[in-house]
C-alpha positions, 0 to 999 in steps of 0.5 A: 479527446476520448481517444487521447484519454484512453491512450493516456490511461493505458500508458499509465496503467502499464507504468503502474503495473511495471513496478510490481513486475520489476520489484514484486515478482514471486521469489518462488522457484520449483523443481527442487528435491526435499532435504532432511537431516539424516540423524534422528530428530529430538521431537515426535511432534510440534505444537505451534501457537501464533498470537496474531497481532501480539507485540513483543513489548506488550508480551515481555514487559512487566506492568506498573506493579512489576507483574507479568501479563503472561505468568505461565510463558514467563515462567517457561522463559526463566526455567525451561525455554529459549526466548528472543525477538522475531524480526518480521518484514514489510508488509506486516500483515497476517498472511505474509507473516504466517507464510514466513513462519510456516513456509520460510520465505517472504511473501510475494506482494502480489498476494495482496491483490487476493486479500492475502487469502488465495495462493498466487503461487503454490508453495511448500511448507512445514505443514506440507512436509509433515506426516499429519497436521491439525490446525484450528483458527481463522478462515483467513489463514488456515485454508492457504496452507491446506490448499498448498499441501499435497494430499489430504494430511492437513486438517483444518477447523475454522470458525465462520468469518462472521465471527471476526467482528471488531464490535464484539463485546468479547474479542477473546471468544475467538481464542476460547473457541480454538482452545475448546476445540483442541480440548474436544479434539484430544478427548475424541482421540482418547476414544477414537483409535484411528485418531489416537494412532495418527497423533502418536506418529512422528512428524506431527504438527498441531497449529493453534491460530489465536486471532483474539489479540489482533481483534482486540488491538484493532478495536481497542488499541494495544494499550487497552485493558481488552488487549492486555486481558487477551494476552492473559487469556492466551497465556492461560489457554496455552497453559491448559492446552500444554497440560492436556497435551502432556497428559494425552502423550503421557509425558513422553518428552517428545513434544516441542512447543513454539509460541510466536506472532505473525506481526505486531501492532502500532499504538493506534491499532493498525499494522502493515508498515515497518514501525518497530511496534509492528516488526518486533514480535515475541518468540519462545520455544520449549520442550523436546530438542529445545535449549533451556535458559542460559545466563547472560545476554551473550549476544550483546544486543544494544537496544536495551529491551532485555533490561526494560523487560527485566530479562537481562540475565537470561540469554536472548536469541533473536531471529528473522521470522523466516528462520522459524520454519527451519527450526520447526523442521529440524525439531521434528525431522521433516524436510526443510520447506523447498522455498525457505530462505531462513537460516536454522537458529542453532541457539534454540537447539539442545543437541550435539554439535554433530546434529547442529552441523548436520542440520545446518548442512541440510539447510545449506543444501536446500538453499543452494538447490534453490540457487541452482534452479534459479540460475538454470532458469536465468541461463535458459532465458538469456542469450548465452553471449549475454549471460553473466553468472553470479561470480561469488558462488561459481559451480567450482567454489560451491563444490569445494565448499560442499566437499570441505563441509563434508570433510569437516563433519567427518573429522568431527570439526563441527564448529568449523563446519557450522561456520562454513555452512553459514557462509554457504547459506549467505552466498546462496541467498545473495545469489538468489537475490542476484538472479531474482533481480537479473532483468531489473536493469533491462526493464527499468531502462525500457520503462524510463525510455517510455516515460521520457518519450511519453512526456516528450509527446505530451509537450509537443501536443501542447505546443502544437495544438494549444499554442501559436509557437509552432504554427508561427515558426514553421521551419518548412514552407508550405509547398512541394518541399514541405510535402516531400519532407513530410513523406520522407519523415514518415518513411524514416519514422516507420523504418526506424520504429518498425526495425526497433520493434521487430528487434525487440520482439525477436529478442523477447521471443528468444529469451522466452520472456513473459507476456508482461515484458512485451507490454513494457518493451513494445509501447516505447517504440510506438511512443517514439514513432509518435514523437518522430512524426512531429520532428518538424515541430521540434525544429520549429520549437528550436527555431522559435527559441533561437529567434526570440533569444528565449534560451536563458528565460526558458532555463530560468522557468524550468528551474522555477518549475523544477523547484515547485515540483520538488516541493511536491516531491519532498512532501511525500517524505515530509508532509509538513512541507505542505504547510510551507506551500500553503503559507506561500499560497496564502500570501500570493494575492498580496504579493502579486501585482497582477491580482485585482480581486475584491479584498473580501475574497483575498482575505477569505483565500488567505484565512482558508489557506492558513487554516488548511496549513495547520493540518499537515503539522498535526499528528497522523489521523487515526492514532486517537479517535476524537468524535467531538471534532467530527460533530464540530465539523458537521455543525459548522458545515450545516451552518455554512451550508444554510448561510450559502443557501440563503445568499441571493447569488445562489439563486435558490430563493427564486420562485423557479428554484424551490425544488433545488432549495428543498434538495439542499435543505434535505442534504443539510439534514442528512449531513446532520443525521450522519453526525448523529450516526457517527456518534451513535456508532462510536458510543454503541461500540464503546459500550460493546453493544454492537453497531445498530442496524439503522446506522448500517442501513443509513450509511450504505444508503448515503453511500449510494446517494452521494453520486445521485443527489447532486444530479437533481440540483441546478446546473448553476455553479453555486447550487451544483457545487453546494450540493456536491460538497454536501453529498461528499461531506455527508459520506466523509463524516461517516468515515471520519474519526477525528480532525480529518472531518474539519480538514475536509470542510476547510478544503471545501472553503479553500476551493470556494475561494480559489474559484473566486480568485480565478474568476477575478483573474480571468478575462470573463470577470465581467460576467457574474459568477452566480450567472455561470452555468456548468453547461460549458461554452466552447471558447472563441478561437482566440482563446484556444491557446495555452497561457501561463495561467494554465500552468498555474491552474494545473500546478494548483490542482496538483498541489491541492490533490497532494494536500488532500492526499497527505493533509491529514496523513491518513494515508501517509503510510500504509499502517495509519489506516484506522479500522474505526473509520469504517465501523458505520458500514461494517465491523466484521472483518472483510479486507476487500470491502474495508479496502474499498471503503478506505479508497473511497475515503481517500477519493472524497477530498480528491473529488472535491478538488477535481470538481472545483478544478472543473468549475475553474475550467468553466469559469476561465474558459480554458480548453479542458484538453490543455489543462488535462495534458498539463496536469498529466505532464506535472504528475508524470515528472513526479513519477519519473523522479520517484522511479529514479529514486528507486534505482539510487536507494540502497537498503530494502527499506529505502527502496520500499519507501521510494516504490510506495511513493512511485505507486502513489503518484501513478495511482493518483494520476490514474485516479485523477483521469478517472475523477475528471470523468466523475466530476463531469458527471456530477457537475452535469457538464455538457459542451455546447456551441456559443450560438446555443449559449446565446440562446440559452442566455436569452 
């Protein structure tokens, strides 16, 4: 069992990692030559302001009195600048947003593994190409651009990470810190000749990263007074900074200014996904080389934003976020970032058509060179006979387009040259995507074959080791013939799989494939070998089906199973379908003639299932905090626990169970205390008094005790499950902000009645549930066979796991995580700790379901291995379903959704395997023999 578990874990980790190597590899290539426009740039220096977390609508819209929140920047829009909306991409996080802004490409998702702080791959940026760059702001953003720069010309000034506190009474202090340091810097430059001369050079960048808006949004929501006041603070700070800049440079008219944001924010104070409130950010540019306002919305946007923001009479120029890097490069005349995939937005430039054509031609050459390097890399790592070049941009066509553009520029036909450059950039970007995804089909086929082979092997193991089908219908009789066939089968399997593995290995060596390709391509050959080793079992299964005329019933069963699994698959897209499934489960005892449980148990199951069915219909948790519901859940949980502890069947009132009774009472008190701590923390933060030290100490202590206190209780089912539930509820209440606490409590009740129902349906219902211990008993040989009940047990487990996953919607999408849920533990920004606490919150309901499943396993005396394999098989079928969906979808947003669902299924499967071990640890399960069990009973 242990070896099989480790093998299954390895297989699923490989499948989990494969999706990142297939779809999320770094888009960067190296070896290009920097390209810059030969004409004189309009600006000597650039000042970049980034209001982190600023939504476009909150910036542009007028308030209820018809007044703007940013009067200075609004005046620039109306009198001397160009404005528009910058469209960001998922993931809408700070690091990828800044990389797109300053480096011009969309971040490789692997950067999330480093918390968006370190550089998985070194990259070029506007800062790197500048003569000198000075930057002020967050320690989470600035270091990655300094580290990626060649030389020491990027100078950073940062506050400490401890100051990024969501509970701070003055979230705008981070922005004030930046503005004050910039003012002090300019004052120093007046007296410091060296610094002053450096600032007077060309190709200088000053970067102000303003984090206060993002902090205010997380802590108080984007509709709050604090968030809106922070916009006013930033506007006033920019006005003062621009005045100081102009005075320092003596109004030389050589400074260009850009104001934008890295990402937006949802109404409930989070970001990361693709909601318009997250992907629409403001862009405003003014100063040297930037076009002024023009009347009329000439680009014909149909979203109605300009009318809503009262800007319909001023031309709006939208861009993709990566387009801002070429814009900044063009304004100060530095080479375009080497890996930029942005297109220079010409509408923002106030210059001649010749300058625009030359600049866009430079942009085109920079993108084309990336295309050529990528093509060369693919050609070198692919056998020449198999290499398929990108047909829409052949070398001859590329040269013809270059010659045509040069001729048009020389003939001063600049508009035609601009159109030709735009077409060349578009073809080059499509070619880049083509070569970047060149190996996808090969890898997808390999992973798919591995998936199918693994599931086939699991089915054969189940049928051979846990049913009598294959044993009773052996195709070959025992004797010399069987021995000869077995040896021949082994020899053929070894030859076929060995040859296949050698061919794959040779192919990967020839194309110089990365080591991960070996991991994805070689395991399927081993899985195939394991399946071929059981070839006689396949023949036996076919013979059994023919002998008993089971083809039609088997087909019907497969259709029913497919529909049942499809319900779970569709719930990933529409979690309300879980409500339908829970209603069907609620009616199950009354519609099935085989169920003979006490009516009270059946009523309890129905009521708890119907109550649980309400939650998937509610809005996603995290959008609005309601700590009254958390308090209600804690009170109801404490009352229910006291009632359970006083019941005779829990055996906590017996004379030899006093220590366990004391433990349960202590856990109830701790749960009540957690409710107080949750309420106290929320009230303290609302009053801007910070999080009390006692609350933090208590929360971390409860986190440590969650997995230790249950080990002190009795091993009988009721006391141990009660202790586990109390420990998990105590932790979950500290992480709750709204109705998810009631969801967890309702889920616990449903698990209790599920256990009761399965006990009534089992062959061991004559044995009282309260007398059963978590000390597992090896079943009789007659019970070592798999039945249809096992399939129901596994399906219920998967269904409740997905219900725990999407029941409250708190992880139904990447952007619905509410930072308030971890405020009892910490308020200072720390992505790794916050992410770990989020995962812990996700795992608490999972663990509750897994412990209940473990109890069902003990009660009904089902072999754990057969249940484990059945669960894996169902989960893998869902994973394969989503893997196919990734191949069928078209748009990048649909692909991203399918990928996220595939990753969710695979990570859930891995979590289930690990939770099986945690559940065994918490329940104290120890497998003993029947003889030992009889002695134990005596």
